[in-house]
Wavefront OBJ file of the C-alpha trace (Angstrom):
o trace
v 20.314 -80.614 -62.496
v 21.802 -77.234 -63.126
v 23.653 -75.826 -66.132
v 26.742 -75.697 -64.107
v 26.438 -79.329 -63.288
v 25.912 -80.340 -66.893
v 28.927 -78.089 -67.857
v 31.119 -80.009 -65.391
v 29.863 -83.415 -66.424
v 30.276 -82.656 -70.055
v 33.769 -81.405 -69.858
v 34.688 -84.234 -67.491
v 33.451 -86.896 -69.837
v 35.266 -85.443 -72.926
v 38.437 -84.997 -70.813
v 38.327 -88.652 -69.818
v 38.381 -89.474 -73.495
v 41.273 -86.978 -74.114
v 43.362 -88.461 -71.407
v 42.870 -92.036 -72.478
v 40.881 -93.147 -69.443
v 37.500 -93.587 -71.009
v 34.349 -94.478 -68.972
v 33.843 -98.083 -69.964
v 31.642 -99.458 -67.155
v 28.083 -98.042 -66.911
v 26.077 -99.206 -63.827
v 23.031 -98.105 -61.787
v 22.553 -98.407 -57.987
v 18.969 -98.147 -56.616
v 19.798 -96.889 -53.238
v 16.010 -97.143 -52.215
v 16.431 -100.774 -52.250
v 19.420 -101.131 -49.964
v 18.964 -102.115 -46.367
v 18.297 -99.115 -43.937
v 18.612 -96.496 -46.581
v 17.068 -93.072 -46.021
v 17.561 -89.521 -47.368
v 19.189 -88.704 -44.056
v 22.002 -91.180 -44.328
v 22.343 -91.184 -48.107
v 25.311 -88.958 -48.332
v 27.257 -91.046 -45.759
v 26.476 -94.231 -47.619
v 27.394 -92.955 -50.949
v 30.716 -91.765 -49.513
v 31.459 -95.167 -48.164
v 30.591 -96.625 -51.522
v 32.935 -94.356 -53.425
v 35.692 -94.929 -50.891
v 35.361 -98.749 -51.215
v 35.343 -98.600 -54.975
v 38.298 -96.302 -55.039
v 40.333 -98.673 -52.830
v 39.642 -101.534 -55.244
v 40.617 -99.434 -58.289
v 43.934 -98.291 -56.647
v 44.772 -101.817 -55.495
v 44.493 -102.667 -59.197
v 46.739 -99.695 -60.301
v 43.763 -97.738 -61.648
v 43.362 -94.040 -60.980
v 39.739 -93.705 -59.791
v 38.056 -92.005 -62.835
v 34.313 -91.707 -62.922
v 31.143 -89.531 -63.265
v 27.896 -89.893 -61.254
v 24.462 -88.511 -61.205
v 21.555 -89.022 -58.874
v 17.846 -89.393 -60.089
v 14.546 -89.712 -58.179
v 12.024 -91.264 -60.610
v 8.449 -91.987 -59.836
v 7.804 -95.717 -59.966
v 5.102 -98.098 -58.935
v 5.755 -100.351 -55.907
v 5.285 -103.957 -56.726
v 3.917 -104.712 -53.338
v 1.449 -101.787 -52.720
v 1.112 -100.381 -56.254
v 1.550 -96.911 -54.745
v 3.471 -94.276 -56.809
v 6.654 -93.223 -55.046
v 10.108 -91.904 -55.730
v 13.085 -94.310 -56.076
v 16.526 -92.602 -55.662
v 19.195 -94.163 -57.756
v 22.643 -93.468 -58.893
v 23.950 -93.639 -62.422
v 27.682 -94.340 -62.538
v 30.220 -94.325 -65.310
v 33.743 -95.466 -64.385
v 36.927 -96.229 -66.168
v 37.834 -99.991 -65.995
v 40.255 -101.563 -68.380
v 38.872 -104.506 -70.386
v 41.123 -107.053 -68.642
v 39.705 -106.155 -65.282
v 35.982 -105.639 -66.400
v 34.754 -109.002 -65.152
v 36.478 -108.777 -61.869
v 35.076 -105.216 -61.284
v 31.528 -106.743 -61.817
v 32.110 -109.577 -59.407
v 33.351 -107.279 -56.714
v 30.864 -104.320 -57.242
v 28.102 -105.424 -54.879
v 30.556 -105.516 -52.050
v 31.151 -101.869 -52.442
v 27.450 -100.916 -51.795
v 26.555 -100.423 -48.172
v 23.318 -102.064 -47.253
v 23.366 -104.442 -50.330
v 21.060 -107.414 -49.425
v 21.809 -109.632 -52.338
v 18.750 -108.416 -54.068
v 19.623 -108.538 -57.898
v 17.688 -105.313 -58.525
v 19.832 -103.074 -56.528
v 22.748 -102.891 -59.005
v 22.484 -103.144 -62.704
v 25.176 -103.094 -65.325
v 24.145 -101.669 -68.821
v 23.393 -104.451 -71.377
v 22.471 -104.503 -74.969
v 18.831 -105.202 -75.537
v 18.148 -108.961 -75.507
v 21.612 -109.699 -73.992
v 22.285 -110.529 -70.284
v 25.958 -109.933 -70.451
v 27.092 -106.653 -68.880
v 28.401 -104.412 -71.639
v 31.940 -103.121 -71.889
v 31.708 -99.680 -73.645
v 34.388 -100.022 -76.209
v 33.629 -97.339 -78.760
v 33.535 -93.614 -77.878
v 30.062 -93.144 -79.510
v 28.682 -95.801 -77.155
v 30.128 -93.949 -74.165
v 28.641 -90.762 -75.546
v 25.224 -92.258 -75.601
v 25.706 -93.467 -71.994
v 26.573 -89.982 -70.957
v 23.717 -88.241 -72.806
v 21.361 -90.627 -70.917
v 22.920 -89.573 -67.617
v 22.410 -85.908 -68.410
v 18.600 -86.340 -68.707
v 18.227 -85.128 -65.141
v 18.996 -81.575 -66.379
v 16.493 -78.947 -65.611
v 14.516 -79.044 -68.908
v 13.094 -75.451 -68.362
v 16.663 -73.913 -68.556
v 16.864 -71.511 -71.525
v 19.479 -69.224 -73.046
v 19.507 -66.477 -75.506
v 20.685 -67.663 -79.042
v 20.861 -65.591 -82.325
v 17.108 -65.952 -82.769
v 15.987 -65.449 -79.226
v 15.420 -67.826 -76.365
v 16.386 -71.436 -76.767
v 16.053 -74.615 -74.595
v 19.458 -75.518 -73.056
v 18.995 -79.360 -72.971
v 17.542 -79.514 -76.480
v 20.475 -77.461 -77.838
v 22.905 -80.013 -76.284
v 20.883 -82.971 -77.673
v 19.677 -84.142 -74.237
v 16.252 -85.803 -74.637
v 13.512 -85.067 -72.162
v 12.484 -88.461 -70.630
v 10.115 -87.098 -68.044
v 10.181 -84.968 -64.909
v 12.597 -85.840 -62.079
v 11.841 -86.089 -58.439
v 13.365 -84.050 -55.708
v 16.895 -84.712 -54.704
v 17.943 -83.102 -51.405
v 21.610 -83.570 -51.639
v 24.339 -82.996 -54.369
v 22.859 -84.288 -57.641
v 26.010 -85.126 -59.821
v 29.831 -85.172 -59.433
v 33.076 -86.351 -60.949
v 36.166 -87.990 -59.580
v 39.156 -85.822 -58.625
v 41.037 -86.918 -61.690
v 38.296 -85.515 -63.950
v 37.656 -82.352 -61.855
v 37.917 -78.747 -62.890
v 41.403 -78.278 -61.293
v 42.900 -81.285 -63.015
v 41.431 -80.238 -66.347
v 42.817 -76.747 -65.844
v 46.394 -78.188 -64.942
v 46.288 -80.422 -68.050
v 45.681 -77.416 -70.307
v 42.102 -78.537 -71.152
v 40.066 -76.066 -73.291
v 37.154 -75.779 -70.940
v 33.805 -75.305 -72.826
v 30.996 -73.235 -71.046
v 28.804 -71.927 -73.781
v 25.921 -73.843 -75.134
v 27.453 -74.186 -78.573
v 30.747 -75.386 -77.035
v 28.997 -77.947 -74.836
v 26.977 -79.140 -77.822
v 30.211 -79.606 -79.733
v 31.614 -81.806 -77.044
v 28.472 -83.989 -77.168
v 28.716 -84.606 -80.865
v 29.750 -88.127 -81.937
v 32.884 -89.186 -83.447
v 33.184 -88.930 -87.149
v 32.623 -91.523 -89.697
v 35.270 -94.316 -90.641
v 36.704 -94.135 -87.155
v 37.637 -90.345 -87.221
v 37.916 -89.371 -83.407
v 36.311 -86.412 -81.980
v 38.428 -83.182 -82.425
v 38.766 -82.858 -78.575
v 40.072 -86.452 -78.339
v 42.906 -86.603 -80.886
v 44.790 -88.799 -81.010
v 42.664 -91.126 -78.898
v 39.882 -93.157 -80.496
v 39.339 -96.583 -78.680
v 39.393 -97.889 -75.148
v 42.448 -99.567 -73.740
l 1 2 3 4 5 6 7 8 9 10 11 12 13 14 15 16 17 18 19 20 21 22 23 24 25 26 27 28 29 30 31 32 33 34 35 36 37 38 39 40 41 42 43 44 45 46 47 48 49 50 51 52 53 54 55 56 57 58 59 60 61 62 63 64 65 66 67 68 69 70 71 72 73 74 75 76 77 78 79 80 81 82 83 84 85 86 87 88 89 90 91 92 93 94 95 96 97 98 99 100 101 102 103 104 105 106 107 108 109 110 111 112 113 114 115 116 117 118 119 120 121 122 123 124 125 126 127 128 129 130 131 132 133 134 135 136 137 138 139 140 141 142 143 144 145 146 147 148 149 150 151 152 153 154 155 156 157 158 159 160 161 162 163 164 165 166 167 168 169 170 171 172 173 174 175 176 177 178 179 180 181 182 183 184 185 186 187 188 189 190 191 192 193 194 195 196 197 198 199 200 201 202 203 204 205 206 207 208 209 210 211 212 213 214 215 216 217 218 219 220 221 222 223 224 225 226 227 228 229 230 231 232 233 234 235 236
């Protein structure tokens, strides 16, 4: 993932907090497990998925608000024990608490080629808990976004006051292993969180490493919200 992509995702995430449409549902789709999937038809399938999800959101009077990233991680096949790449999508989407359970129930129907395999989609959970997690607090959502930024190119550097610095480390993005090759767009945001919408809203776009790092800092203690989010602090 490029520096430009990380810049877009980071500003979009903090903008979602600012405009009170926080990203409360975090889910992963393993496209490699869907029926008939290939790198050739991936873009078409993902577009159909997003269109179906957006229709459901709009029917429920929710403006589609989300961030997504693609990853290709080397995993071992259960059947042949051969190492291969699995293409999967990390999605963070705004869903109000009152519709969270219904969103989960309907989610698999949005995914083209879903076979009923329970491993195709996975809603984030707390360790030891089988219940999908509603990301209520801003710092929970920040942790989820930092995880989704791990696909950044960890060789990226910039010149700081003391010389070259690692871009990802400066932003607090952990290196969790090398990513496989993605031959299509690797990350994106909904129209509602895009650069033009941010510009129209008067959003103070951050582009420098220090500015981006500031956007990825947690909320203060005792419930003090992040300076970019005032007066917002909790999910609706």
